[in-house]
N, C-alpha and C positions, 0 to 999 in steps of 0.2 A: 517500537518501543512502550514499555506504561507512558515513557516521558510526554506521549502522541496524547493520554489523556487531557495533556494539561492543553497542551497548542492547539487542538484541531476541535477540541469545546471550546476554544475562545470565542467569549464575545466583542464586537468590536470596538466595546468600550476599555477593554483589554489593551489594546493595541497601542504603544510607548508612542509618546509624540516626538520623543528625539532616540535620534536611532542608534546612538552612543551607549545607552545605558539602557538597554533593552530588556525590559523584562515582562513577564508572564505571567498573573495571578489567576489561577484557578478558581473556580467558584467550588461551592462550596461541596458540590457534589463531587468535586474531581480529586478532591481528598483522601483518596484512598479508600470513599464510601456508599457501598454497593448494597442494593434491596439484595433477598433472594429470589430467583427466576423460579418460577416453575418449569418440571422438565419436559413440562407440555409446548411450552413458550414456540416450541423447534419444530415441525412436520418427523422429525428422523424417532424413532423410540424402539430402540432395545433394553433389553432388559440385561442390570448391570450382576456381572459372573465377577468383580473382584474384590477382592477383600478392600474392607478401611484402609487408605495408605494415609500416612504423616510422613514431616518431615522429621530428619532426627530433632532430637531437644535441643537449646542453645546448651551449650554447659563450654567454658573453659577450659575444664581438666578432659572435656572429652574429647577419644581418637574418633576419625571417622574410619568403619571399614566398609566392605561393599555390603549395599542393601539388596538381601534375595530376592524381594522383590521387583528389581531394577533386573534381573538376569533377563535373557530370552524365554518363553515357557514352549516347547513348541508342539505342546498337549493343545494352545489357544485357537479359536479361530481366525482367523490371520487378515490381517487388512489386506485389499485387493484396491495397489493405487489407481486399478487404471476402471474400477464399477462407481467411478463416481464425477459428478459434477466439478468443474474447475472455471472459476472464473475469471475471464483475462482482461477488461474494461471497463470504467462507465461508459454508456454511453456517451453522453455530454460533452467526451473529450475523442473522440470518434467523429470524422469528418465521410460524410454520406459519398463526396465526390470524388475517393481515393481509396482503393485497397491499405491495409496494415500492417506490416506485418512482426509478429509476439513470437514468439519461445514460452511454453509453457510445459513441466515434464520430458526439456528434453528434446521439446519438438516444434519442428517449426510450421508455422501457421500465417496461415496470411487471412484477414479476418475485414469481411466488404460487404457493401446495402446491396441489397438484391431490388429495386428500386420496382421490379413487374408485381413481384411478392408482398413487398414493402416489407420489408424482413433481412434481420444480420444471419451472414450466413461465416461458417467459419472453414475454410476450405486445408487441404495440405499445402504447402510454400513452393510448388512442384511441380513445374507445364509437363502433364506425361509426353510428351512429346521426344525431349531432350534437358527434361529436370528445371530449365530455366527459373529462377521465381514468379508467382506469380505474384505478389506483392510492389513487383516492380512495373507492375505493365499501370491499365487503366479500368478506369470501365466506360465502356463505348454510348452509342449512341443511343442503340438499345437495347443497355439496360446488361449488358452481358460482363463478364470478368476476361476480361483480353490480356492476355497472354505478348507484350512488347518484345520479345525476341523473331516468331515469326505467325504472331497476329491469330491465336489459334482463340477462339471464343465460346465460353464457358457460360450456361443460364444458371442458375442458383441451384438447381438437383446436381452440378458438376459435369453433366450430361455437354459437348461438345455439340455448336448448332453451326461452328463455321471454322473453314480450314481453308487457308484462302491459295494455299500451293498445293491443292484438289481440283482438276480440272472438272469443269459443271456436268460435263458430260461419260465425265467416268466414273466407277463403282461410288457409290457414296462410303467412305471412309471416314469419316466424320461421326456415326451411326454409328463404329467400333467399342465394345469395353476398352478397349483398350488404350480408346480416343479421349474416356471420362476422368476428371480431375475428383482425384482422394475430398472426399466430405465427411466435418466430420459435426458429426449431431451438434445441434445450438439452438439456444433461445436467450430472452432476455425475462430477468426477475433482480427488481428491485432497481429498477435504471439499471446495471447491467450484464454483458454479456458473457454469459458462459456455455462450453462444449464440454463433449463426451469425449475424451483421448483415445478413442478404436471406431475408424473409417469401414467394419466390418458393417456391409450390407443389416446383418440380424439387427444392431443396434439402431437403425433408422429411426424408428420410432419408442427412444429408449421415454422422451418427456412423458412418454401413455402409461409407463412403470415406475419411474423415481426421478423424481424433481428435484431443484436446487434445498439448502435447507435452504428454508421460510421464515421471515425475522419481521413480526407484527408489522414494527416499528418502523421500517423498509415501507412498510405501503398503507400507512395510517394519513392521510391526510393531515391531520393537523400537528404535524411534525414538519419541519422543515432541516433538508438534509445538505449540509457542508460536506465534498469528498475530495478526494485527495488521491493521486495516483505516485506512486516510483520506484524508479529500479533500483536496486542497493547492491553492491558489491560483495556481500555478502550472504551466507548459504540461506536456507531453509529453514534450518533445526535452531540455526542462532537466530534469525529474525523471532520465530515465534518465544523464544529461551524470553528474547531480547525486551516483547509484549506483557507477559507472564510475570515480570519484575520488579515489582515496583520499588524494592529496598533501592534500587542503582538510581532512581530522579533525580534527590539529593545530592550528590554526589555525582553524578556524569552529563545532568543538566546545568550544574552550579550557574548561577547570573543569567540565568534566562529566564526559570520559573519558578519562581516561590511556592514552598509548601508548607501544611500547616505546621505552626512549631510545636512537638514533641515535647508532653512534658520533661524529660530528661532527653536535653540535647550533650550527646555523645561525643560531638564534634562540633566544627563551625556549621558543619552542611548543613546539620540535621538530621544526620543518621538517628535511626534505634530501629528497637525490634519492629519484625511484622508480625501477626500469625498468622499463616496458611496454612492449609490441611489440603487435602483429596478426600471428598468424600463419596465420590463412584467414577469410576473409571474402568473401561472396556474396552473393544474392538469400536464404537463410534465417537471415543474422548473421554473428557472428562468432563469432575464437575466438582470445582473447585470452588472453599471456604475460605472467605477474610473476617473470620468470626461477627461480629457485631455488625461490621462495615458491607455483608453481603456476597453475593456470589458472583465468580467469573466460570465462563465456562468455552473449553476447547471441544467444537464440531470438527473431527477429521475430516477431507485433512487439512479446511483454509484458513478453518473459521476462530478468531479466539470477539468472543462476547463479555461484553460486563455493561449492566442496568446502573440508573441511578439510582440512590437513593433520595427522597423525599427531600426539599428544597423547604425551609425555615420559613417562612413573612416575616420581613424585619418591623417593628414598629410597637410600638405599645399594645400588648397584650397581643404577644406574636402568637402566631397557634400552628403547631405541624405539619405541615402539608399530607400529610399521611392523613387527617381526620377530613380531609376536605374532602365534598363531593371526588369519584374519579376523572371525572371532567375537568376541575379543578385545578390538580393535581401537576405540579413543575418536574419537567420529567426529562431526560435525556441520556442517549444510551453514547456506545463505544462498542462500533463495530471494525471490525480488523480483518483484513483478508488476505493471507500472509500465501503466495505463490511460488510454487519450485518451478525456477528460470531452468537453473543448470547451475550441475556444482557449482560453489560457491556466489553464487546469483540468483535474486529470488526479486520478487514485486512486491510489493506491498500497496494495498486498496483501503484506505480510510475512511469511515462513514459517519458519520455524526449528528445524529436527527435527534432536534429539541423541542420541543412543544411549548417553549418561555422564551420572551427578546424576539418572536421572528421574524420583525419589523427592523430590527437591526442587523439579523443578518440577510436579510433584500437587501440592503441599503451595501452595504461595504461588501466592494469589488473582491470578488474572491479569489483572484491571484494576489491581494496582498493576506489574508488568508495564511497561502500558501508560502507566503514568505515567513511567516511566522515558523510553521510546522518543516516548513526544510530545514531554518535554524536548528530546529531540535533532531531534525533528523542527523545533521551535520555535526552538532555533539557528542555526539558517541559512535559515526559510522568507525572510524579509523581506525578505533582501542576492537571493532566488534568485528572485522578484516584482522584485523593479529591476531585478534582472541581465539579466531577459526581456525585457522592457519596454528596454531599450537595446539591446540585440542587435534587434529589432525594430528600431529608428529608423534601422539599418547597415540594412535590412531581411534576412530569413536567410537569403538568396540569394546572401548574400555573406557568409555568416559565417567564414570563414575569412579575411578578408580584412579585417575589423572587429575579429577580435580576432588576438593574438599567440601563439602556444601554441608556445616554441623549446625545449622540454626534455621528453623521453621519459616523464613523469608526464598527459603529457596523450593521448596515446597513444591510451586507451581511448576517451574523448572525439572525437579526430579521428575514429577509426576507426567513428565509429558517425554521426559524419556524413558520413563517403566512404559508409556503406551509404545512409544516407535520403538522399544527392546521386543515387549512380550507380545504385540498385533502385528507389525510393518517391516520386520524385517531389520529391524536397526537402522536403516538409510532409504531416505528414496528413494526408488526402484527406479534406475531410469531404460532399463531394457534394452541395453548396447547404444541408447542414441548418447552418452557420453560412458569415458571410462571412467570414471569418479572422482579423478585429479581436478585437483584448483588450477586455476588459471594463476601463472603472474604476478606479482604487487605491483602496479603499474606505480607513477609517482605519487607525490598526494594531492599535488594539482588535478592531475588525469581523475583521480578514485574519488575526490569529492564533485565532483563535474557535477552543476548540475542543471543544463543546456540538456546535457543526451538524454542524463537521466531521469529527467522529470520535463522542461517547458517545452521544447518540442513538441513533448507527447500530453502535454494539456493545451487546450482549448485557448481558457484563461489568460495563462500563462507568456500563452507566443504571443498570445495574441496583444500584450502588455508590454514584451517585451518590442514588438516589430513597432509600435506610437513613441513607447523612448527610443528605440534608435530610431525614426523619422523625425521625432524633436532634439533631437540631439544632433541631427544632420541641418534640421531649421537654426539652430540656434548658430550653429557654423556658418553657414548661408549669411544669418543676417548681420554676424562681427565684419563680414569681409564689404559685407553692403553696405554698416557703415560707413566701412574707415572707405571704398569709394569716393563715397557721398561726402566726406572729409574733404579728404584731398583733390575733389572736383568741384566743387562749390568755393570751397570755405568758410560757407555760411554754418553759425554753429560747433565751429569745429571741436570746438573741445567737447559740444555735447555728445556730437556725434562718434566720439573717441571716446568719450566715457559706456556709450553705448556696446561699442564695439568690447572695448573690453569687462564692460558685466555680460556680454552673451556668450564667450567664450569661456572664460571663467566657468559661468553656468552650464558650459558643452562639456567640461572637463568634471565638473561637477557629479553632470550624469552619468557621464562615459564609468567613472567610477564606479554609480551607487548600480549602473547594470550589469556592470561586473561581479560586483560583492556578491549582488541577487539574485543574477539569473547564470553564475558560471563559476566562479571561487569563493564559498567565505570560509577563511580556517579557522577554526578553534584550538588555540591551547592551552590548556585545562591545567599549567604550572602559573597562568599569571590572573588566572579568574578571581 
């Protein structure tokens, strides 16, 4: 969501001291101000064949009708969902000691570290023997991926190098092609593992012909990067639309973050007109214009990108940062990787590179920033989950008929739907991996669960979680110890009892803190 622009760009100076009245303040650039980004910023360059597109002008008397440009165009050059690189996970959140199960594009994959070749590998998560999940296996002492069902072992190329059940003096059945694991091409770029969703040998060296989109800020040593990933219980389409929608921020995230006060305030939350338009749309995505505030870019199929406007230096004789030498400019970017997992499920990887206040970002624990971002994600998670189901009830192919989008603030969302219908078949191509039906809605507490959707997969939050749990146990043990000392010695009994009460109370408070920040944090819009 666009709200992540505020939370993920937070510097530690914006973290409140009180948990009860948490508010997150945006940097100036986060108030929807972005600089134009040259089309050459990314490696992908495809001439635009589309016409200029803008959202329907806002007017109280205007009645929305389906836009002809939103209809699917069979003559357009089609987008191939399986001819692109997909991000899987940030490297910092992958443990090299164990294989990791992931799902992307409906494909079950296993990501593991090949220490013999010093590279991350992505395999189909199925042993060729009996299709047991390789992600439940281990990395053996020789650096091979071992299936723990029968012990078959595979090297980084997918070749089987050991079958325990095969007689040593018998035929070398492990050399059969049928004994090989299915290997997806993989690479690491911008500290993220990417994979190509096709195991056909003809794509083995696809990296030599086509690379993942390149984003300069993520390779610039003058920037510091803060990343987060989370699995979300709504689909890829809803995730991208939400990230491209600045108009929802004052309402959906009210009480969590503050935005710049508009000149004309239409409601308590500060909603106001947002001028958006699409300047270029083709098979590879689109370029979005926010007028004087800059450019957003959607790079199909996964990337939503925005670059900050220059920051103005405070104080007497303040000079716009844009007038400084490029090396002195204060810049921050917002990069969202939106990954289709399965119908009704997606994964967000958010990276925020910044070249100022880097020392602050270095001293604040990463998990603290994640607590703030997760709160933003939770604040509209439930309504987005239900929204997707209502859209499906009206058939996603008729989105423009089911939804009334009369203002320019919806231009990016309408532009994405236009791209989806015109070039990408109207929906993600699951190729039979899923039927397309959405999973049932679980209880609210399960839907907003943070542990399995983020904490267990995040190296920083998982370590913090384990540390706080250990501290909770220590406090409980200390409480019992003080009671025992008071009862046994009766020396300074009152002091010992008081210490026991304090330790017990702290352990109870810590238990609630852990539950609220690492498991379930509800958000009731009616009482904000």
